[in-house]
C-alpha positions in Angstrom: 38.4 105.3 83.0 37.7 102.2 85.0 40.6 100.2 86.3 40.7 97.0 88.4 44.3 96.1 89.3 45.0 92.8 90.9 48.1 92.0 92.9 49.2 89.4 95.4 49.3 86.3 93.3 52.3 84.1 93.2 53.8 80.7 93.7 53.0 78.8 96.9 53.3 75.2 98.2 50.2 73.1 98.7 48.7 73.9 102.1 49.9 77.4 102.0 48.1 80.7 101.9 47.9 83.8 99.6 45.9 87.0 99.8 45.5 88.6 96.4 43.9 92.1 96.3 42.1 94.2 93.7 42.2 97.9 93.8 39.5 99.7 91.8 39.3 103.2 90.4 36.9 105.0 88.1 33.8 103.4 89.7 31.7 104.1 92.8 33.2 101.1 94.5 30.7 100.8 97.3 27.8 100.5 94.8 29.4 97.5 93.0 29.3 93.8 93.8 32.8 92.6 93.6 33.9 89.1 92.7 36.9 86.9 92.1 36.9 84.5 89.1 39.5 82.1 88.0 40.5 80.4 84.8 42.9 77.4 84.5 44.4 76.4 81.2 41.8 74.6 79.0 39.0 75.5 81.4 36.2 78.1 81.3 36.4 81.0 83.7 34.5 80.2 86.9 33.2 82.1 89.8 35.3 81.7 93.0 33.6 84.2 95.4 31.5 87.3 95.3 30.7 90.0 97.9 27.7 92.3 97.4 27.6 96.0 98.0 25.9 95.2 101.3 28.6 92.7 102.3 26.7 89.4 101.6 29.0 86.7 100.3 28.8 83.6 98.1 31.4 81.0 97.3 32.0 78.2 94.9 31.6 74.8 96.6 35.2 74.0 95.8 36.6 76.8 98.0 34.1 77.0 100.8 35.7 76.9 104.2 39.1 77.6 102.6 38.7 81.0 100.9 37.3 84.3 102.3 36.3 87.4 100.3 36.2 90.8 102.0 36.1 94.4 100.9 37.3 97.7 102.2 35.2 100.5 100.8 37.4 103.2 102.2 40.3 101.8 100.1 38.3 100.7 97.1 39.8 97.3 97.5 38.6 93.7 97.6 40.6 90.9 99.0 40.6 87.1 98.6 42.1 85.2 101.5 43.1 81.8 100.3 44.1 79.2 102.8 44.8 75.4 102.5 45.7 75.9 98.9 45.6 72.9 96.6 47.2 72.3 93.2 43.7 72.5 91.6 43.5 76.1 92.7 46.2 76.9 90.2 44.8 79.5 87.8 44.7 83.1 86.7 42.5 84.9 89.2 40.4 87.8 87.9 38.7 90.6 89.7 35.2 91.6 88.6 33.0 94.6 89.4 29.2 94.6 88.6 26.6 97.3 89.1 23.0 97.1 87.8 21.3 100.5 87.3 18.0 101.0 85.6 18.1 97.4 84.3 21.5 97.9 82.7 24.4 95.8 83.8 27.8 97.5 84.1 30.7 95.0 84.4 34.4 95.4 84.5 37.3 93.0 84.7 40.9 93.2 85.9 43.8 91.9 83.9 44.3 88.9 86.2 47.0 87.6 88.6 48.6 84.2 88.4 48.3 81.8 91.3 50.4 78.7 91.1 50.2 76.0 93.8 52.9 73.4 93.8 52.3 69.9 95.1 
């Protein structure tokens, strides 16, 4: 059974930092691209950051230079370091795992962790 369990969200003042993490089980973590997505009320879910199995990263323009994604394959965990937080970063943040094998996409989601930034 695949599980992605996020933790580390919370309430923070604008300008502050948070570092949510996502612990994975039931998958070969090192073979998956891992990502963070977010969804604010009334908005569609959007990509925040992704890190490939080889360590390459990609970020949404809105978080570049403020957020950093990293992974620890020994701990089956992906992190999102969020600095200089803004009120518009308020959302539920979801962890995502993707592997493509023989042309088939295998994708899993966590349950989400709430991040609230007060102005």
